[in-house]
Biopython code that builds the backbone (N, CA, C, O; Angstrom):
import numpy as np
from Bio.PDB.StructureBuilder import StructureBuilder

atoms = [
    (1, "UNK", "N", (60.883, 143.493, 33.593)),
    (1, "UNK", "CA", (61.487, 142.357, 33.497)),
    (1, "UNK", "C", (62.724, 141.921, 34.220)),
    (1, "UNK", "O", (63.710, 142.655, 34.283)),
    (2, "UNK", "N", (62.673, 140.567, 34.842)),
    (2, "UNK", "CA", (63.528, 140.585, 35.614)),
    (2, "UNK", "C", (64.864, 139.983, 35.592)),
    (2, "UNK", "O", (64.816, 138.996, 34.857)),
    (3, "UNK", "N", (65.824, 140.120, 35.993)),
    (3, "UNK", "CA", (67.057, 139.462, 35.282)),
    (3, "UNK", "C", (67.327, 138.383, 36.186)),
    (3, "UNK", "O", (67.484, 138.618, 37.384)),
    (4, "UNK", "N", (67.403, 137.106, 35.674)),
    (4, "UNK", "CA", (67.693, 135.712, 36.505)),
    (4, "UNK", "C", (69.274, 136.138, 36.770)),
    (4, "UNK", "O", (70.001, 136.848, 36.075)),
    (5, "UNK", "N", (69.611, 135.310, 38.287)),
    (5, "UNK", "CA", (70.743, 135.394, 38.790)),
    (5, "UNK", "C", (71.166, 133.783, 38.244)),
    (5, "UNK", "O", (70.578, 132.705, 38.155)),
    (6, "UNK", "N", (72.730, 134.382, 37.903)),
    (6, "UNK", "CA", (73.300, 132.599, 37.362)),
    (6, "UNK", "C", (74.545, 132.623, 38.221)),
    (6, "UNK", "O", (75.505, 133.390, 38.305)),
    (7, "UNK", "N", (74.201, 131.565, 38.798)),
    (7, "UNK", "CA", (75.653, 131.099, 39.664)),
    (7, "UNK", "C", (76.593, 130.549, 38.657)),
    (7, "UNK", "O", (76.281, 129.824, 37.712)),
    (8, "UNK", "N", (77.798, 130.983, 38.969)),
    (8, "UNK", "CA", (78.794, 130.515, 38.552)),
    (8, "UNK", "C", (79.093, 129.149, 38.487)),
    (8, "UNK", "O", (78.503, 128.342, 39.204)),
    (9, "UNK", "N", (80.182, 128.738, 37.485)),
    (9, "UNK", "CA", (80.261, 127.092, 37.769)),
    (9, "UNK", "C", (81.205, 126.830, 38.995)),
    (9, "UNK", "O", (81.998, 127.734, 39.258)),
    (10, "UNK", "N", (81.214, 126.005, 39.567)),
    (10, "UNK", "CA", (81.886, 125.399, 40.821)),
    (10, "UNK", "C", (83.577, 125.166, 40.083)),
    (10, "UNK", "O", (84.074, 124.826, 39.009)),
    (11, "UNK", "N", (83.882, 125.476, 41.059)),
    (11, "UNK", "CA", (85.658, 125.618, 41.226)),
    (11, "UNK", "C", (85.716, 124.367, 41.565)),
    (11, "UNK", "O", (86.474, 123.696, 40.865)),
    (12, "UNK", "N", (85.034, 123.684, 42.616)),
    (12, "UNK", "CA", (85.522, 122.474, 42.941)),
    (12, "UNK", "C", (84.409, 121.176, 43.223)),
    (12, "UNK", "O", (83.489, 121.291, 44.033)),
    (13, "UNK", "N", (84.569, 120.359, 42.695)),
    (13, "UNK", "CA", (83.469, 119.479, 42.735)),
    (13, "UNK", "C", (83.672, 118.452, 43.620)),
    (13, "UNK", "O", (84.861, 118.183, 43.795)),
    (14, "UNK", "N", (82.767, 117.705, 44.317)),
    (14, "UNK", "CA", (82.989, 116.436, 45.104)),
    (14, "UNK", "C", (83.533, 115.101, 44.373)),
    (14, "UNK", "O", (83.781, 115.264, 43.178)),
    (15, "UNK", "N", (83.731, 113.958, 44.832)),
    (15, "UNK", "CA", (84.012, 113.226, 44.229)),
    (15, "UNK", "C", (82.872, 112.395, 43.429)),
    (15, "UNK", "O", (83.064, 111.689, 42.440)),
    (16, "UNK", "N", (82.089, 112.553, 43.848)),
    (16, "UNK", "CA", (80.622, 111.819, 43.578)),
    (16, "UNK", "C", (80.155, 112.773, 41.884)),
    (16, "UNK", "O", (79.840, 112.227, 40.827)),
    (17, "UNK", "N", (80.261, 114.232, 42.145)),
    (17, "UNK", "CA", (79.760, 115.110, 40.977)),
    (17, "UNK", "C", (80.942, 114.938, 39.920)),
    (17, "UNK", "O", (80.813, 115.047, 38.701)),
    (18, "UNK", "N", (81.967, 114.685, 40.522)),
    (18, "UNK", "CA", (83.536, 114.839, 39.080)),
    (18, "UNK", "C", (82.964, 113.301, 38.551)),
    (18, "UNK", "O", (82.991, 113.233, 37.322)),
    (19, "UNK", "N", (82.462, 112.076, 39.208)),
    (19, "UNK", "CA", (82.470, 110.973, 38.791)),
    (19, "UNK", "C", (81.218, 110.969, 37.580)),
    (19, "UNK", "O", (81.331, 110.477, 36.458)),
    (20, "UNK", "N", (79.975, 111.677, 38.153)),
    (20, "UNK", "CA", (79.197, 112.000, 37.114)),
    (20, "UNK", "C", (79.220, 113.027, 35.978)),
    (20, "UNK", "O", (78.492, 113.082, 34.987)),
    (21, "UNK", "N", (80.190, 113.800, 36.337)),
    (21, "UNK", "CA", (80.543, 114.608, 35.031)),
    (21, "UNK", "C", (81.355, 114.019, 34.262)),
    (21, "UNK", "O", (81.372, 114.305, 33.065)),
    (22, "UNK", "N", (82.218, 113.047, 34.810)),
    (22, "UNK", "CA", (82.990, 112.168, 33.467)),
    (22, "UNK", "C", (82.571, 110.669, 33.121)),
    (22, "UNK", "O", (83.141, 109.757, 32.521)),
    (23, "UNK", "N", (81.158, 110.820, 33.841)),
    (23, "UNK", "CA", (80.522, 109.443, 33.427)),
    (23, "UNK", "C", (81.396, 108.002, 33.835)),
    (23, "UNK", "O", (81.410, 106.998, 33.122)),
    (24, "UNK", "N", (82.114, 108.146, 35.149)),
    (24, "UNK", "CA", (82.988, 107.013, 35.436)),
    (24, "UNK", "C", (82.617, 106.803, 37.202)),
    (24, "UNK", "O", (81.997, 107.623, 37.878)),
    (25, "UNK", "N", (82.940, 106.050, 37.482)),
    (25, "UNK", "CA", (82.926, 105.402, 39.098)),
    (25, "UNK", "C", (83.748, 106.597, 39.889)),
    (25, "UNK", "O", (84.521, 107.420, 39.398)),
    (26, "UNK", "N", (83.372, 106.448, 41.158)),
    (26, "UNK", "CA", (83.851, 106.883, 42.253)),
    (26, "UNK", "C", (85.165, 106.577, 42.336)),
    (26, "UNK", "O", (85.976, 107.480, 42.538)),
    (27, "UNK", "N", (85.519, 105.421, 42.210)),
    (27, "UNK", "CA", (86.733, 104.625, 42.422)),
    (27, "UNK", "C", (87.318, 105.007, 41.273)),
    (27, "UNK", "O", (88.474, 105.379, 41.473)),
    (28, "UNK", "N", (86.953, 105.067, 40.057)),
    (28, "UNK", "CA", (88.018, 105.504, 39.070)),
    (28, "UNK", "C", (88.541, 107.009, 39.202)),
    (28, "UNK", "O", (89.624, 107.442, 38.809)),
    (29, "UNK", "N", (87.509, 107.711, 39.854)),
    (29, "UNK", "CA", (87.810, 109.551, 40.219)),
    (29, "UNK", "C", (89.174, 109.272, 40.995)),
    (29, "UNK", "O", (90.299, 109.590, 40.612)),
    (30, "UNK", "N", (88.752, 108.461, 42.429)),
    (30, "UNK", "CA", (89.932, 108.222, 43.031)),
    (30, "UNK", "C", (91.295, 107.713, 42.743)),
    (30, "UNK", "O", (92.405, 108.191, 42.978)),
    (31, "UNK", "N", (90.957, 106.746, 42.237)),
    (31, "UNK", "CA", (92.325, 106.426, 41.181)),
    (31, "UNK", "C", (92.894, 107.659, 40.273)),
    (31, "UNK", "O", (94.103, 107.890, 40.292)),
    (32, "UNK", "N", (92.326, 108.164, 39.765)),
    (32, "UNK", "CA", (92.944, 109.786, 38.976)),
    (32, "UNK", "C", (93.403, 110.359, 39.752)),
    (32, "UNK", "O", (94.534, 110.810, 39.573)),
    (33, "UNK", "N", (92.679, 110.591, 40.990)),
    (33, "UNK", "CA", (93.284, 111.555, 41.984)),
    (33, "UNK", "C", (94.630, 110.889, 42.588)),
    (33, "UNK", "O", (95.444, 111.770, 42.864)),
    (34, "UNK", "N", (95.006, 109.836, 42.817)),
    (34, "UNK", "CA", (96.061, 108.805, 43.176)),
    (34, "UNK", "C", (97.127, 109.106, 42.252)),
    (34, "UNK", "O", (98.166, 109.611, 42.678)),
    (35, "UNK", "N", (96.974, 108.850, 41.061)),
    (35, "UNK", "CA", (97.846, 108.883, 39.853)),
    (35, "UNK", "C", (98.153, 110.584, 39.626)),
    (35, "UNK", "O", (99.113, 111.033, 39.000)),
    (36, "UNK", "N", (97.348, 111.191, 40.135)),
    (36, "UNK", "CA", (98.112, 112.971, 40.064)),
    (36, "UNK", "C", (97.097, 113.279, 38.591)),
    (36, "UNK", "O", (97.413, 114.342, 38.057)),
    (37, "UNK", "N", (96.139, 112.645, 37.992)),
    (37, "UNK", "CA", (95.640, 113.103, 36.343)),
    (37, "UNK", "C", (94.828, 114.073, 37.085)),
    (37, "UNK", "O", (94.747, 115.075, 36.374)),
    (38, "UNK", "N", (94.084, 114.272, 38.364)),
    (38, "UNK", "CA", (93.162, 115.232, 38.686)),
    (38, "UNK", "C", (93.918, 115.523, 40.168)),
    (38, "UNK", "O", (94.612, 114.836, 40.919)),
    (39, "UNK", "N", (93.434, 116.844, 40.186)),
    (39, "UNK", "CA", (94.157, 117.496, 40.999)),
    (39, "UNK", "C", (92.996, 117.794, 42.552)),
    (39, "UNK", "O", (91.804, 117.957, 42.290)),
    (40, "UNK", "N", (93.256, 117.824, 43.451)),
    (40, "UNK", "CA", (92.682, 117.704, 44.760)),
    (40, "UNK", "C", (92.958, 119.276, 45.323)),
    (40, "UNK", "O", (93.763, 120.145, 44.990)),
    (41, "UNK", "N", (92.030, 119.216, 46.207)),
    (41, "UNK", "CA", (91.850, 120.253, 47.453)),
    (41, "UNK", "C", (91.277, 119.951, 48.609)),
    (41, "UNK", "O", (90.059, 119.786, 48.676)),
    (42, "UNK", "N", (91.985, 119.853, 49.543)),
    (42, "UNK", "CA", (91.272, 119.545, 51.114)),
    (42, "UNK", "C", (90.529, 120.599, 51.517)),
    (42, "UNK", "O", (90.884, 121.749, 51.261)),
    (43, "UNK", "N", (89.332, 120.297, 52.245)),
    (43, "UNK", "CA", (88.215, 121.144, 52.345)),
    (43, "UNK", "C", (87.972, 120.597, 53.659)),
    (43, "UNK", "O", (87.248, 119.602, 53.700)),
    (44, "UNK", "N", (88.484, 121.101, 54.857)),
    (44, "UNK", "CA", (88.448, 120.232, 56.049)),
    (44, "UNK", "C", (89.027, 118.582, 56.007)),
    (44, "UNK", "O", (90.154, 118.258, 55.631)),
    (45, "UNK", "N", (88.023, 117.707, 56.460)),
    (45, "UNK", "CA", (88.118, 116.305, 56.130)),
    (45, "UNK", "C", (87.833, 115.549, 55.199)),
    (45, "UNK", "O", (87.858, 114.319, 55.152)),
    (46, "UNK", "N", (87.369, 116.806, 53.928)),
    (46, "UNK", "CA", (86.788, 116.563, 53.016)),
    (46, "UNK", "C", (87.484, 116.416, 51.839)),
    (46, "UNK", "O", (88.456, 117.169, 51.901)),
    (47, "UNK", "N", (87.459, 115.502, 50.246)),
    (47, "UNK", "CA", (88.001, 116.169, 49.465)),
    (47, "UNK", "C", (87.418, 116.773, 48.425)),
    (47, "UNK", "O", (86.221, 116.487, 48.401)),
    (48, "UNK", "N", (87.790, 117.597, 47.417)),
    (48, "UNK", "CA", (87.281, 118.025, 46.508)),
    (48, "UNK", "C", (88.158, 118.126, 45.044)),
    (48, "UNK", "O", (89.330, 118.502, 45.092)),
    (49, "UNK", "N", (87.649, 117.840, 43.997)),
    (49, "UNK", "CA", (88.403, 117.708, 42.918)),
    (49, "UNK", "C", (88.370, 119.052, 41.962)),
    (49, "UNK", "O", (87.330, 119.469, 41.452)),
    (50, "UNK", "N", (89.272, 119.480, 41.847)),
    (50, "UNK", "CA", (89.197, 120.574, 40.790)),
    (50, "UNK", "C", (88.440, 120.743, 39.514)),
    (50, "UNK", "O", (88.732, 120.131, 38.486)),
    (51, "UNK", "N", (87.565, 121.501, 39.606)),
    (51, "UNK", "CA", (86.698, 121.209, 38.231)),
    (51, "UNK", "C", (87.605, 121.855, 36.695)),
    (51, "UNK", "O", (87.280, 121.675, 35.521)),
    (52, "UNK", "N", (88.537, 122.460, 37.120)),
    (52, "UNK", "CA", (89.394, 122.728, 36.178)),
    (52, "UNK", "C", (90.104, 121.446, 35.158)),
    (52, "UNK", "O", (90.295, 121.290, 33.952)),
    (53, "UNK", "N", (90.357, 120.655, 36.432)),
    (53, "UNK", "CA", (91.086, 119.413, 35.987)),
    (53, "UNK", "C", (90.121, 118.654, 35.369)),
    (53, "UNK", "O", (90.489, 118.310, 34.246)),
    (54, "UNK", "N", (88.994, 118.251, 35.681)),
    (54, "UNK", "CA", (87.840, 117.389, 35.220)),
    (54, "UNK", "C", (87.427, 117.843, 33.779)),
    (54, "UNK", "O", (87.059, 117.025, 32.937)),
    (55, "UNK", "N", (87.519, 119.400, 33.501)),
    (55, "UNK", "CA", (87.274, 119.644, 32.298)),
    (55, "UNK", "C", (88.575, 119.663, 31.216)),
    (55, "UNK", "O", (88.330, 119.858, 30.025)),
    (56, "UNK", "N", (89.602, 119.510, 31.552)),
    (56, "UNK", "CA", (90.674, 119.427, 30.772)),
    (56, "UNK", "C", (90.846, 117.952, 30.486)),
    (56, "UNK", "O", (91.409, 117.753, 29.410)),
    (57, "UNK", "N", (90.568, 117.045, 31.049)),
    (57, "UNK", "CA", (90.552, 115.538, 31.055)),
    (57, "UNK", "C", (89.851, 115.263, 30.230)),
    (57, "UNK", "O", (90.333, 114.796, 29.199)),
    (58, "UNK", "N", (88.348, 115.453, 30.360)),
    (58, "UNK", "CA", (87.210, 115.654, 28.908)),
    (58, "UNK", "C", (88.098, 115.982, 27.801)),
    (58, "UNK", "O", (88.569, 115.293, 26.896)),
    (59, "UNK", "N", (88.216, 117.352, 28.142)),
    (59, "UNK", "CA", (88.655, 117.839, 26.467)),
    (59, "UNK", "C", (89.899, 116.798, 25.970)),
    (59, "UNK", "O", (89.650, 116.213, 24.916)),
    (60, "UNK", "N", (91.146, 116.507, 26.569)),
    (60, "UNK", "CA", (92.006, 115.596, 26.149)),
    (60, "UNK", "C", (91.523, 114.237, 26.078)),
    (60, "UNK", "O", (92.414, 113.410, 25.887)),
    (61, "UNK", "N", (90.197, 113.728, 26.195)),
    (61, "UNK", "CA", (89.684, 112.602, 25.578)),
    (61, "UNK", "C", (90.185, 111.762, 26.436)),
    (61, "UNK", "O", (90.603, 110.681, 26.019)),
    (62, "UNK", "N", (90.248, 112.080, 27.811)),
    (62, "UNK", "CA", (90.841, 110.792, 28.968)),
    (62, "UNK", "C", (92.176, 110.572, 29.155)),
    (62, "UNK", "O", (92.865, 111.589, 29.071)),
    (63, "UNK", "N", (92.808, 109.441, 29.407)),
    (63, "UNK", "CA", (94.286, 108.921, 29.776)),
    (63, "UNK", "C", (94.661, 107.785, 29.120)),
    (63, "UNK", "O", (93.814, 106.905, 28.971)),
    (64, "UNK", "N", (95.953, 107.609, 28.629)),
    (64, "UNK", "CA", (96.080, 106.081, 28.494)),
    (64, "UNK", "C", (96.333, 105.430, 29.619)),
    (64, "UNK", "O", (96.598, 106.005, 30.676)),
    (65, "UNK", "N", (96.248, 103.730, 29.423)),
    (65, "UNK", "CA", (96.698, 103.164, 30.476)),
    (65, "UNK", "C", (98.443, 102.999, 30.332)),
    (65, "UNK", "O", (99.211, 103.107, 29.376)),
    (66, "UNK", "N", (98.611, 102.716, 31.643)),
    (66, "UNK", "CA", (99.956, 102.604, 31.931)),
    (66, "UNK", "C", (100.207, 101.204, 31.667)),
    (66, "UNK", "O", (99.476, 100.407, 32.255)),
    (67, "UNK", "N", (101.179, 100.713, 30.830)),
    (67, "UNK", "CA", (101.538, 99.553, 30.334)),
    (67, "UNK", "C", (102.682, 98.947, 30.996)),
    (67, "UNK", "O", (103.109, 97.857, 30.615)),
]
sb = StructureBuilder()
sb.init_structure("model")
sb.init_model(0)
sb.init_chain("A")
sb.init_seg("    ")
for serial, (resi, resn, name, xyz) in enumerate(atoms, 1):
    if name == "N":
        sb.init_residue(resn, " ", resi, " ")
    sb.init_atom(name, np.array(xyz, "f"), 0.0, 1.0, " ", f" {name:<3s}", serial, name[0])
structure = sb.get_structure()
């Protein structure tokens, strides 16, 4: 019996991947990054979103709007 190789979950996501994971637009992810709700890491000239912060946001049920 062959064992299947299972890749570990990603540590960082593209903005598009984070948007798909949260079911929001890429602009919403960019706004969340600007507000500091999601953490980012620069990879060269690219921006990646830390998957841990995406998961934490989803578990919290989102963020409340500023009034």
